[in-house]
Structure formats: C-alpha cells, structure tokens
C-alpha positions as protocol buffer text, in pm:
chain_id: "A"
residue {
  index: 1
  type: MET
  ca { x: 0 y: 0 z: 0 }
}
residue {
  index: 2
  type: TYR
  ca { x: 124 y: 347 z: -88 }
}
residue {
  index: 3
  type: TYR
  ca { x: 63 y: 659 z: 120 }
}
residue {
  index: 4
  type: ILE
  ca { x: 126 y: 1032 z: 83 }
}
residue {
  index: 5
  type: GLU
  ca { x: 221 y: 1205 z: 408 }
}
residue {
  index: 6
  type: CYS
  ca { x: 49 y: 1538 z: 469 }
}
residue {
  index: 7
  type: SER
  ca { x: 309 y: 1813 z: 512 }
}
residue {
  index: 8
  type: HIS
  ca { x: 75 y: 2000 z: 751 }
}
residue {
  index: 9
  type: CYS
  ca { x: -46 y: 1739 z: 1002 }
}
residue {
  index: 10
  type: GLY
  ca { x: 164 y: 1432 z: 917 }
}
residue {
  index: 11
  type: PHE
  ca { x: -135 y: 1208 z: 841 }
}
residue {
  index: 12
  type: LEU
  ca { x: -65 y: 921 z: 599 }
}
residue {
  index: 13
  type: ASN
  ca { x: -323 y: 932 z: 320 }
}
residue {
  index: 14
  type: LEU
  ca { x: -381 y: 605 z: 134 }
}
residue {
  index: 15
  type: ILE
  ca { x: -337 y: 658 z: -242 }
}
residue {
  index: 16
  type: LYS
  ca { x: -653 y: 484 z: -356 }
}
residue {
  index: 17
  type: THR
  ca { x: -769 y: 719 z: -632 }
}
residue {
  index: 18
  type: GLU
  ca { x: -615 y: 935 z: -904 }
}
residue {
  index: 19
  type: TYR
  ca { x: -800 y: 1233 z: -762 }
}
residue {
  index: 20
  type: LEU
  ca { x: -653 y: 1233 z: -413 }
}
residue {
  index: 21
  type: THR
  ca { x: -563 y: 1601 z: -364 }
}
residue {
  index: 22
  type: PHE
  ca { x: -643 y: 1700 z: -5 }
}
residue {
  index: 23
  type: CYS
  ca { x: -554 y: 1547 z: 331 }
}
residue {
  index: 24
  type: GLU
  ca { x: -832 y: 1330 z: 473 }
}
residue {
  index: 25
  type: ARG
  ca { x: -763 y: 1455 z: 825 }
}
residue {
  index: 26
  type: CYS
  ca { x: -694 y: 1830 z: 806 }
}
residue {
  index: 27
  type: GLY
  ca { x: -819 y: 1913 z: 456 }
}
residue {
  index: 28
  type: LYS
  ca { x: -494 y: 2083 z: 350 }
}
residue {
  index: 29
  type: LYS
  ca { x: -356 y: 2026 z: 0 }
}
residue {
  index: 30
  type: LEU
  ca { x: -113 y: 1735 z: -23 }
}
residue {
  index: 31
  type: PRO
  ca { x: 244 y: 1788 z: -152 }
}
residue {
  index: 32
  type: HIS
  ca { x: 175 y: 1554 z: -450 }
}
residue {
  index: 33
  type: ASN
  ca { x: -127 y: 1461 z: -657 }
}
residue {
  index: 34
  type: PHE
  ca { x: -156 y: 1260 z: -978 }
}
residue {
  index: 35
  type: VAL
  ca { x: -347 y: 1527 z: -1172 }
}
residue {
  index: 36
  type: GLU
  ca { x: -60 y: 1778 z: -1142 }
}
residue {
  index: 37
  type: TRP
  ca { x: 217 y: 1516 z: -1158 }
}
residue {
  index: 38
  type: SER
  ca { x: 100 y: 1346 z: -1478 }
}
residue {
  index: 39
  type: PRO
  ca { x: 165 y: 1631 z: -1730 }
}
residue {
  index: 40
  type: HIS
  ca { x: 529 y: 1647 z: -1615 }
}
residue {
  index: 41
  type: HIS
  ca { x: 573 y: 1272 z: -1659 }
}
residue {
  index: 42
  type: PRO
  ca { x: 420 y: 1180 z: -1997 }
}
residue {
  index: 43
  type: GLY
  ca { x: 355 y: 814 z: -2048 }
}
residue {
  index: 44
  type: LYS
  ca { x: 365 y: 737 z: -1676 }
}
residue {
  index: 45
  type: THR
  ca { x: 72 y: 558 z: -1515 }
}
residue {
  index: 46
  type: PHE
  ca { x: -107 y: 596 z: -1184 }
}
residue {
  index: 47
  type: ALA
  ca { x: 95 y: 299 z: -1058 }
}
residue {
  index: 48
  type: ASP
  ca { x: 414 y: 485 z: -1152 }
}
residue {
  index: 49
  type: PHE
  ca { x: 291 y: 790 z: -963 }
}
residue {
  index: 50
  type: LYS
  ca { x: 232 y: 587 z: -648 }
}
residue {
  index: 51
  type: LYS
  ca { x: 580 y: 436 z: -662 }
}
residue {
  index: 52
  type: ALA
  ca { x: 747 y: 769 z: -740 }
}
residue {
  index: 53
  type: THR
  ca { x: 575 y: 988 z: -481 }
}
residue {
  index: 54
  type: GLY
  ca { x: 417 y: 756 z: -226 }
}
residue {
  index: 55
  type: GLU
  ca { x: 557 y: 585 z: 76 }
}
residue {
  index: 56
  type: ARG
  ca { x: 512 y: 210 z: 76 }
}
residue {
  index: 57
  type: ILE
  ca { x: 403 y: 81 z: 416 }
}
residue {
  index: 58
  type: ALA
  ca { x: 238 y: -241 z: 524 }
}
residue {
  index: 59
  type: GLU
  ca { x: -131 y: -171 z: 582 }
}
residue {
  index: 60
  type: GLU
  ca { x: -154 y: -312 z: 935 }
}
residue {
  index: 61
  type: PRO
  ca { x: 137 y: -111 z: 1089 }
}
residue {
  index: 62
  type: ALA
  ca { x: 12 y: 208 z: 922 }
}
residue {
  index: 63
  type: ASN
  ca { x: -342 y: 163 z: 1046 }
}
residue {
  index: 64
  type: SER
  ca { x: -221 y: 67 z: 1392 }
}
residue {
  index: 65
  type: ARG
  ca { x: 7 y: 366 z: 1416 }
}
residue {
  index: 66
  type: ASN
  ca { x: -267 y: 606 z: 1309 }
}
residue {
  index: 67
  type: LYS
  ca { x: -516 y: 434 z: 1535 }
}
residue {
  index: 68
  type: TRP
  ca { x: -291 y: 458 z: 1839 }
}
residue {
  index: 69
  type: SER
  ca { x: -208 y: 817 z: 1752 }
}
residue {
  index: 70
  type: PHE
  ca { x: -579 y: 904 z: 1759 }
}
residue {
  index: 71
  type: ILE
  ca { x: -627 y: 713 z: 2084 }
}
residue {
  index: 72
  type: LYS
  ca { x: -341 y: 898 z: 2249 }
}
residue {
  index: 73
  type: ILE
  ca { x: -475 y: 1233 z: 2133 }
}
residue {
  index: 74
  type: ALA
  ca { x: -824 y: 1141 z: 2256 }
}
residue {
  index: 75
  type: TRP
  ca { x: -698 y: 1042 z: 2601 }
}
residue {
  index: 76
  type: ILE
  ca { x: -488 y: 1356 z: 2627 }
}
residue {
  index: 77
  type: MET
  ca { x: -792 y: 1569 z: 2540 }
}
residue {
  index: 78
  type: ILE
  ca { x: -1008 y: 1383 z: 2793 }
}
residue {
  index: 79
  type: LEU
  ca { x: -744 y: 1437 z: 3061 }
}
residue {
  index: 80
  type: ILE
  ca { x: -716 y: 1807 z: 2978 }
}
residue {
  index: 81
  type: ILE
  ca { x: -1094 y: 1854 z: 2986 }
}
residue {
  index: 82
  type: ALA
  ca { x: -1125 y: 1664 z: 3315 }
}
residue {
  index: 83
  type: CYS
  ca { x: -849 y: 1865 z: 3481 }
}
residue {
  index: 84
  type: THR
  ca { x: -993 y: 2189 z: 3343 }
}
residue {
  index: 85
  type: ALA
  ca { x: -1339 y: 2101 z: 3473 }
}
residue {
  index: 86
  type: ILE
  ca { x: -1205 y: 2031 z: 3822 }
}
residue {
  index: 87
  type: TYR
  ca { x: -1002 y: 2352 z: 3819 }
}
residue {
  index: 88
  type: PHE
  ca { x: -1295 y: 2564 z: 3702 }
}
residue {
  index: 89
  type: TYR
  ca { x: -1528 y: 2403 z: 3955 }
}
residue {
  index: 90
  type: PHE
  ca { x: -1311 y: 2521 z: 4240 }
}
residue {
  index: 91
  type: SER
  ca { x: -1216 y: 2856 z: 4085 }
}
residue {
  index: 92
  type: GLY
  ca { x: -1535 y: 3062 z: 4102 }
}
residue {
  index: 93
  type: ASN
  ca { x: -1836 y: 3129 z: 3887 }
}
residue {
  index: 94
  type: GLU
  ca { x: -1667 y: 3331 z: 3614 }
}
residue {
  index: 95
  type: LEU
  ca { x: -1449 y: 3039 z: 3511 }
}
residue {
  index: 96
  type: LYS
  ca { x: -1724 y: 2784 z: 3555 }
}
residue {
  index: 97
  type: GLN
  ca { x: -1935 y: 2957 z: 3289 }
}
residue {
  index: 98
  type: LEU
  ca { x: -1694 y: 2826 z: 3025 }
}
residue {
  index: 99
  type: LEU
  ca { x: -1811 y: 2473 z: 3099 }
}
residue {
  index: 100
  type: LEU
  ca { x: -2183 y: 2545 z: 3106 }
}
residue {
  index: 101
  type: PRO
  ca { x: -2401 y: 2383 z: 2838 }
}
residue {
  index: 102
  type: GLY
  ca { x: -2560 y: 2585 z: 2556 }
}
residue {
  index: 103
  type: ASN
  ca { x: -2939 y: 2601 z: 2549 }
}
residue {
  index: 104
  type: THR
  ca { x: -3109 y: 2537 z: 2883 }
}
residue {
  index: 105
  type: SER
  ca { x: -3208 y: 2179 z: 2959 }
}
residue {
  index: 106
  type: GLU
  ca { x: -3579 y: 2108 z: 3008 }
}
residue {
  index: 107
  type: LYS
  ca { x: -3484 y: 1929 z: 3331 }
}
residue {
  index: 108
  type: ILE
  ca { x: -3460 y: 2271 z: 3494 }
}
residue {
  index: 109
  type: LEU
  ca { x: -3841 y: 2303 z: 3475 }
}
residue {
  index: 110
  type: ALA
  ca { x: -3894 y: 1975 z: 3659 }
}
residue {
  index: 111
  type: LYS
  ca { x: -3647 y: 2034 z: 3943 }
}
residue {
  index: 112
  type: GLU
  ca { x: -3746 y: 2198 z: 4270 }
}
residue {
  index: 113
  type: TRP
  ca { x: -3760 y: 2576 z: 4258 }
}
residue {
  index: 114
  type: ASN
  ca { x: -3709 y: 2784 z: 4573 }
}
residue {
  index: 115
  type: ARG
  ca { x: -3838 y: 3126 z: 4671 }
}
residue {
  index: 116
  type: ASN
  ca { x: -3572 y: 3357 z: 4812 }
}
residue {
  index: 117
  type: THR
  ca { x: -3570 y: 3721 z: 4918 }
}
residue {
  index: 118
  type: TYR
  ca { x: -3304 y: 3943 z: 4760 }
}
residue {
  index: 119
  type: GLY
  ca { x: -3181 y: 4240 z: 4956 }
}
residue {
  index: 120
  type: ARG
  ca { x: -3348 y: 4388 z: 5263 }
}
residue {
  index: 121
  type: PHE
  ca { x: -3647 y: 4547 z: 5095 }
}
residue {
  index: 122
  type: GLY
  ca { x: -3892 y: 4265 z: 5030 }
}
residue {
  index: 123
  type: LEU
  ca { x: -3821 y: 4151 z: 4674 }
}
residue {
  index: 124
  type: SER
  ca { x: -3860 y: 3774 z: 4626 }
}
residue {
  index: 125
  type: ILE
  ca { x: -3874 y: 3542 z: 4326 }
}
residue {
  index: 126
  type: GLU
  ca { x: -3873 y: 3170 z: 4259 }
}
residue {
  index: 127
  type: THR
  ca { x: -3565 y: 3036 z: 4081 }
}
residue {
  index: 128
  type: PRO
  ca { x: -3421 y: 2693 z: 3985 }
}
residue {
  index: 129
  type: GLY
  ca { x: -3121 y: 2765 z: 4207 }
}
residue {
  index: 130
  type: LYS
  ca { x: -3012 y: 3041 z: 4439 }
}
residue {
  index: 131
  type: PRO
  ca { x: -2856 y: 3344 z: 4271 }
}
residue {
  index: 132
  type: GLU
  ca { x: -2529 y: 3451 z: 4430 }
}
residue {
  index: 133
  type: GLU
  ca { x: -2458 y: 3806 z: 4539 }
}
residue {
  index: 134
  type: THR
  ca { x: -2252 y: 4004 z: 4293 }
}
residue {
  index: 135
  type: GLU
  ca { x: -2146 y: 4361 z: 4217 }
}
residue {
  index: 136
  type: ILE
  ca { x: -2300 y: 4583 z: 3952 }
}
residue {
  index: 137
  type: GLU
  ca { x: -2197 y: 4904 z: 3781 }
}
residue {
  index: 138
  type: VAL
  ca { x: -2438 y: 5173 z: 3905 }
}
residue {
  index: 139
  type: PRO
  ca { x: -2523 y: 5433 z: 3637 }
}
residue {
  index: 140
  type: VAL
  ca { x: -2355 y: 5768 z: 3703 }
}
residue {
  index: 141
  type: LYS
  ca { x: -2687 y: 5955 z: 3734 }
}
residue {
  index: 142
  type: TYR
  ca { x: -2785 y: 5739 z: 4036 }
}
residue {
  index: 143
  type: ARG
  ca { x: -2456 y: 5702 z: 4224 }
}
residue {
  index: 144
  type: GLN
  ca { x: -2474 y: 6014 z: 4438 }
}
residue {
  index: 145
  type: HIS
  ca { x: -2833 y: 5938 z: 4539 }
}
residue {
  index: 146
  type: LEU
  ca { x: -2793 y: 5568 z: 4614 }
}
residue {
  index: 147
  type: LYS
  ca { x: -2798 y: 5470 z: 4980 }
}
residue {
  index: 148
  type: GLU
  ca { x: -2790 y: 5091 z: 4958 }
}
residue {
  index: 149
  type: THR
  ca { x: -2807 y: 4825 z: 4689 }
}
residue {
  index: 150
  type: ALA
  ca { x: -2781 y: 4448 z: 4666 }
}
residue {
  index: 151
  type: ALA
  ca { x: -2736 y: 4260 z: 4337 }
}
residue {
  index: 152
  type: PHE
  ca { x: -2755 y: 3889 z: 4261 }
}
residue {
  index: 153
  type: MET
  ca { x: -2692 y: 3675 z: 3954 }
}
residue {
  index: 154
  type: LEU
  ca { x: -2763 y: 3317 z: 3845 }
}
residue {
  index: 155
  type: GLN
  ca { x: -2655 y: 3157 z: 3516 }
}
residue {
  index: 156
  type: PRO
  ca { x: -2786 y: 2800 z: 3480 }
}
residue {
  index: 157
  type: SER
  ca { x: -2656 y: 2773 z: 3120 }
}
residue {
  index: 158
  type: ARG
  ca { x: -2455 y: 2979 z: 2872 }
}
residue {
  index: 159
  type: SER
  ca { x: -2784 y: 3084 z: 2718 }
}
residue {
  index: 160
  type: LEU
  ca { x: -2972 y: 3185 z: 3032 }
}
residue {
  index: 161
  type: GLN
  ca { x: -2883 y: 3467 z: 3273 }
}
residue {
  index: 162
  type: ILE
  ca { x: -3084 y: 3597 z: 3571 }
}
residue {
  index: 163
  type: LYS
  ca { x: -3007 y: 3924 z: 3752 }
}
residue {
  index: 164
  type: VAL
  ca { x: -3186 y: 4064 z: 4056 }
}
residue {
  index: 165
  type: VAL
  ca { x: -3128 y: 4410 z: 4208 }
}
residue {
  index: 166
  type: SER
  ca { x: -3285 y: 4565 z: 4519 }
}
residue {
  index: 167
  type: SER
  ca { x: -3199 y: 4928 z: 4596 }
}
residue {
  index: 168
  type: LEU
  ca { x: -3275 y: 5208 z: 4840 }
}
residue {
  index: 169
  type: PHE
  ca { x: -3208 y: 5571 z: 4749 }
}
residue {
  index: 170
  type: ASN
  ca { x: -3166 y: 5869 z: 4977 }
}
residue {
  index: 171
  type: GLU
  ca { x: -3482 y: 5993 z: 5142 }
}
residue {
  index: 172
  type: GLY
  ca { x: -3680 y: 6223 z: 4917 }
}
residue {
  index: 173
  type: VAL
  ca { x: -3533 y: 6086 z: 4594 }
}
residue {
  index: 174
  type: GLY
  ca { x: -3827 y: 5968 z: 4385 }
}
residue {
  index: 175
  type: ILE
  ca { x: -3743 y: 5701 z: 4127 }
}
residue {
  index: 176
  type: LYS
  ca { x: -3980 y: 5643 z: 3837 }
}
residue {
  index: 177
  type: PRO
  ca { x: -3992 y: 5295 z: 3676 }
}
residue {
  index: 178
  type: ASP
  ca { x: -3996 y: 5432 z: 3320 }
}
residue {
  index: 179
  type: GLY
  ca { x: -3685 y: 5639 z: 3389 }
}
residue {
  index: 180
  type: ALA
  ca { x: -3508 y: 5348 z: 3558 }
}
residue {
  index: 181
  type: ALA
  ca { x: -3592 y: 5117 z: 3266 }
}
residue {
  index: 182
  type: ALA
  ca { x: -3474 y: 5376 z: 3013 }
}
residue {
  index: 183
  type: THR
  ca { x: -3140 y: 5406 z: 3191 }
}
residue {
  index: 184
  type: VAL
  ca { x: -3082 y: 5028 z: 3184 }
}
residue {
  index: 185
  type: LEU
  ca { x: -3183 y: 5006 z: 2819 }
}
residue {
  index: 186
  type: ASN
  ca { x: -2949 y: 5291 z: 2727 }
}
residue {
  index: 187
  type: GLU
  ca { x: -2666 y: 5112 z: 2907 }
}
residue {
  index: 188
  type: LEU
  ca { x: -2747 y: 4802 z: 2701 }
}
residue {
  index: 189
  type: ILE
  ca { x: -2765 y: 4988 z: 2370 }
}
residue {
  index: 190
  type: ASN
  ca { x: -2432 y: 5165 z: 2432 }
}
residue {
  index: 191
  type: GLN
  ca { x: -2235 y: 4843 z: 2480 }
}
residue {
  index: 192
  type: PRO
  ca { x: -2000 y: 4790 z: 2180 }
}
residue {
  index: 193
  type: SER
  ca { x: -2102 y: 4425 z: 2135 }
}
residue {
  index: 194
  type: ILE
  ca { x: -2478 y: 4499 z: 2135 }
}
residue {
  index: 195
  type: THR
  ca { x: -2673 y: 4580 z: 1818 }
}
residue {
  index: 196
  type: ASN
  ca { x: -3031 y: 4572 z: 1686 }
}
residue {
  index: 197
  type: VAL
  ca { x: -3203 y: 4638 z: 2018 }
}
residue {
  index: 198
  type: GLU
  ca { x: -3582 y: 4638 z: 2000 }
}
residue {
  index: 199
  type: PHE
  ca { x: -3837 y: 4621 z: 2282 }
}
residue {
  index: 200
  type: THR
  ca { x: -4188 y: 4692 z: 2402 }
}
residue {
  index: 201
  type: ARG
  ca { x: -4295 y: 4827 z: 2742 }
}
residue {
  index: 202
  type: SER
  ca { x: -4611 y: 4769 z: 2941 }
}
residue {
  index: 203
  type: PRO
  ca { x: -4716 y: 4900 z: 3286 }
}
residue {
  index: 204
  type: VAL
  ca { x: -4735 y: 4656 z: 3579 }
}
residue {
  index: 205
  type: SER
  ca { x: -4788 y: 4677 z: 3954 }
}
residue {
  index: 206
  type: ASN
  ca { x: -4709 y: 4461 z: 4253 }
}
residue {
  index: 207
  type: ASN
  ca { x: -4836 y: 4526 z: 4607 }
}
residue {
  index: 208
  type: LYS
  ca { x: -4877 y: 4901 z: 4538 }
}
residue {
  index: 209
  type: ALA
  ca { x: -4533 y: 4927 z: 4381 }
}
residue {
  index: 210
  type: ILE
  ca { x: -4569 y: 5057 z: 4026 }
}
residue {
  index: 211
  type: GLY
  ca { x: -4352 y: 4921 z: 3751 }
}
residue {
  index: 212
  type: VAL
  ca { x: -4285 y: 4853 z: 3387 }
}
residue {
  index: 213
  type: LEU
  ca { x: -4222 y: 4524 z: 3210 }
}
residue {
  index: 214
  type: VAL
  ca { x: -3983 y: 4546 z: 2915 }
}
residue {
  index: 215
  type: GLU
  ca { x: -3967 y: 4261 z: 2664 }
}
residue {
  index: 216
  type: GLY
  ca { x: -3741 y: 4261 z: 2361 }
}
residue {
  index: 217
  type: PHE
  ca { x: -3436 y: 4130 z: 2182 }
}
residue {
  index: 218
  type: TYR
  ca { x: -3085 y: 4227 z: 2075 }
}
residue {
  index: 219
  type: HIS
  ca { x: -2779 y: 4084 z: 1906 }
}
residue {
  index: 220
  type: ASP
  ca { x: -2473 y: 4026 z: 2125 }
}
residue {
  index: 221
  type: ASN
  ca { x: -2170 y: 3975 z: 1898 }
}
residue {
  index: 222
  type: GLY
  ca { x: -2412 y: 3839 z: 1641 }
}
residue {
  index: 223
  type: VAL
  ca { x: -2594 y: 3605 z: 1882 }
}
residue {
  index: 224
  type: PHE
  ca { x: -2971 y: 3663 z: 1881 }
}
residue {
  index: 225
  type: MET
  ca { x: -3079 y: 3717 z: 2242 }
}
residue {
  index: 226
  type: ARG
  ca { x: -3420 y: 3784 z: 2397 }
}
residue {
  index: 227
  type: PHE
  ca { x: -3489 y: 3938 z: 2738 }
}
residue {
  index: 228
  type: GLN
  ca { x: -3755 y: 4022 z: 2993 }
}
residue {
  index: 229
  type: TYR
  ca { x: -3689 y: 4303 z: 3238 }
}
residue {
  index: 230
  type: ALA
  ca { x: -3921 y: 4413 z: 3519 }
}
residue {
  index: 231
  type: VAL
  ca { x: -3851 y: 4721 z: 3730 }
}
residue {
  index: 232
  type: TYR
  ca { x: -4069 y: 4846 z: 4018 }
}
residue {
  index: 233
  type: THR
  ca { x: -4043 y: 5157 z: 4235 }
}
residue {
  index: 234
  type: ARG
  ca { x: -4215 y: 5294 z: 4544 }
}
residue {
  index: 235
  type: LYS
  ca { x: -4099 y: 5614 z: 4709 }
}
residue {
  index: 236
  type: SER
  ca { x: -3720 y: 5570 z: 4743 }
}
residue {
  index: 237
  type: ASN
  ca { x: -3708 y: 5197 z: 4671 }
}
residue {
  index: 238
  type: MET
  ca { x: -3639 y: 5027 z: 4340 }
}
residue {
  index: 239
  type: TRP
  ca { x: -3651 y: 4656 z: 4255 }
}
residue {
  index: 240
  type: SER
  ca { x: -3561 y: 4492 z: 3924 }
}
residue {
  index: 241
  type: VAL
  ca { x: -3537 y: 4145 z: 3771 }
}
residue {
  index: 242
  type: TRP
  ca { x: -3364 y: 4075 z: 3439 }
}
residue {
  index: 243
  type: VAL
  ca { x: -3374 y: 3745 z: 3249 }
}
residue {
  index: 244
  type: SER
  ca { x: -3203 y: 3699 z: 2910 }
}
residue {
  index: 245
  type: TYR
  ca { x: -3174 y: 3392 z: 2692 }
}
residue {
  index: 246
  type: ARG
  ca { x: -3090 y: 3290 z: 2335 }
}
residue {
  index: 247
  type: ASP
  ca { x: -3364 y: 3315 z: 2077 }
}
residue {
  index: 248
  type: THR
  ca { x: -3335 y: 2939 z: 2017 }
}
residue {
  index: 249
  type: ASP
  ca { x: -3366 y: 2857 z: 2389 }
}
residue {
  index: 250
  type: ASN
  ca { x: -3734 y: 2767 z: 2434 }
}
residue {
  index: 251
  type: THR
  ca { x: -3669 y: 2642 z: 2787 }
}
residue {
  index: 252
  type: GLY
  ca { x: -3501 y: 2973 z: 2871 }
}
residue {
  index: 253
  type: ARG
  ca { x: -3816 y: 3155 z: 2763 }
}
residue {
  index: 254
  type: LYS
  ca { x: -4031 y: 2936 z: 2989 }
}
residue {
  index: 255
  type: VAL
  ca { x: -3791 y: 2996 z: 3280 }
}
residue {
  index: 256
  type: ALA
  ca { x: -3809 y: 3373 z: 3224 }
}
residue {
  index: 257
  type: GLU
  ca { x: -4189 y: 3372 z: 3222 }
}
residue {
  index: 258
  type: ARG
  ca { x: -4205 y: 3159 z: 3535 }
}
residue {
  index: 259
  type: ILE
  ca { x: -3963 y: 3386 z: 3721 }
}
residue {
  index: 260
  type: MET
  ca { x: -4151 y: 3702 z: 3623 }
}
residue {
  index: 261
  type: ASN
  ca { x: -4483 y: 3548 z: 3728 }
}
residue {
  index: 262
  type: SER
  ca { x: -4335 y: 3458 z: 4068 }
}
residue {
  index: 263
  type: LEU
  ca { x: -4207 y: 3811 z: 4143 }
}
residue {
  index: 264
  type: GLN
  ca { x: -4339 y: 3953 z: 4471 }
}
residue {
  index: 265
  type: ILE
  ca { x: -4266 y: 4274 z: 4662 }
}
residue {
  index: 266
  type: ASN
  ca { x: -4348 y: 4265 z: 5031 }
}
residue {
  index: 267
  type: TYR
  ca { x: -4291 y: 4636 z: 5070 }
}
residue {
  index: 268
  type: PHE
  ca { x: -4484 y: 4696 z: 5389 }
}
residue {
  index: 269
  type: ILE
  ca { x: -4289 y: 4437 z: 5588 }
}
residue {
  index: 270
  type: LYS
  ca { x: -3936 y: 4473 z: 5455 }
}
residue {
  index: 271
  type: ALA
  ca { x: -3895 y: 4820 z: 5314 }
}
residue {
  index: 272
  type: ILE
  ca { x: -3748 y: 5106 z: 5515 }
}
C-alpha cells in the first residue's frame, strides 16, 4: 500500500484514487497529486505515480500507528478537559461559565424551585437555584443618590442569565420605573457588542409598587438574544429582575416567564 504524508499534520493518506488532492484529516492540499504530476511525466501511469511519490508501508502497521495516535490524542484531550473542569469548579463562577451547556435543559423546569428574598427590601422570586450576590456598575446619574443596593446573579446555562437588584435611594429621591428602565436600556444599547435592540414596554404593579415590564431582543456579537426586564419603584425603593436567553432557547423563555410570574414585593414588611 502506498501513502502520501500530509506536510501539515503528518497524516498518511492512502493513495486509492487518481483524484486524491487533499488530506483526509486536516483538509490541506497534499504535496503531491496525480493530476498535477502526470503532465510532467508523460507516459507514466497511476501505478508509476504511487511508486514515485508515495511511501510504501504495510497496511496493518500504518493503520495501527494512526489508530494509536488518535487514541493517544483522545486520552490527552479527555485528561485536559477533566483537569480543566475540576479547576474551574473550584475557581469561582466566572471560570465555571466556560463549561456550562448551551441552550437550557428542560430538566430545569422539573427540578425543585425555591423562593428567596433578595436584599433587605422585600423583593422575592422563585428560581431553579439560588442566585449569588454580585457587584454591579451603578449608572452615574444614580450614584450620588444611592444609599444601599444588593445585586444577585444566576446563570444556569450559557444561554440563560438571571439578575436581581434591590436598591434604596436617599430619602426624598423619587425614582420612576420608566426612567429606571430607560437608563438600563441605554446602558445596554451603548455596549459595543450589542446591536439591533428592539423592545416593548407595558405597565405593571405589585403590592402598590408601580412598575414597567420590558420585553425585547438584541444581538450580542451576532448572537440573537431575547430578554424580559421588570422594574418596580415605590418612594425611594427600586426593585428589578432581568432574564435573558438565546432566541433558540425555548426552555429559557419558559424559565423567564415563570420567574416574572413569581415576582413579589413585600414592601410593607421589609422596606425602610
């Protein structure tokens, strides 16, 4: 059996046809092919080409060597992935996101959901896991008036992200839900990776807190994302819940709707 060794990846390609031109492993052009060789060697046959340019190797050793090469590569990759997974698991949420699956699994809808309160001012929602406290960038227009804020985030998959914020502003500072929503949307639109933002707004209320529900979509580095964003205010308090997911993630959409439907504000007990 005659083989042509790929000059790019080293794979031995069996010369079994006159039209062998590209490497079967990497797709790069091989250093020799019969179509280009033949005009320079008039009268020579395909058999002559194989003898002149190919490497003669017994079939079994060649197959075994390639087979064991693939096996070694596979085991090395498995070892790397396993070690990386263990490292990411013990290295915080930011690194763990790299190992999260794509679209959200439907199993998330069947698992037990828990209701938790976020911050000190009575906002609670049901989620398929407990969001962890995080830090957020407060818009400049609100910083000098903000007295206290607590932010939380949960990302069950690469597609699905949940953010919860509960804030208290200085006494006498009245926050309007439309204005708060506009600020967040402007922050979204001004991000370099975000394009094609479109949305609709509708008024909502919850236990005498007035609010606005924003539903829409955007492209994040070309990825089509959808979102639901609810923001409520009462006197100097503001509460918001954001859920975003890929357009193809039907489970993510169901999770977002379930979270929004579970939102409660127990203002009279918790708020200052």
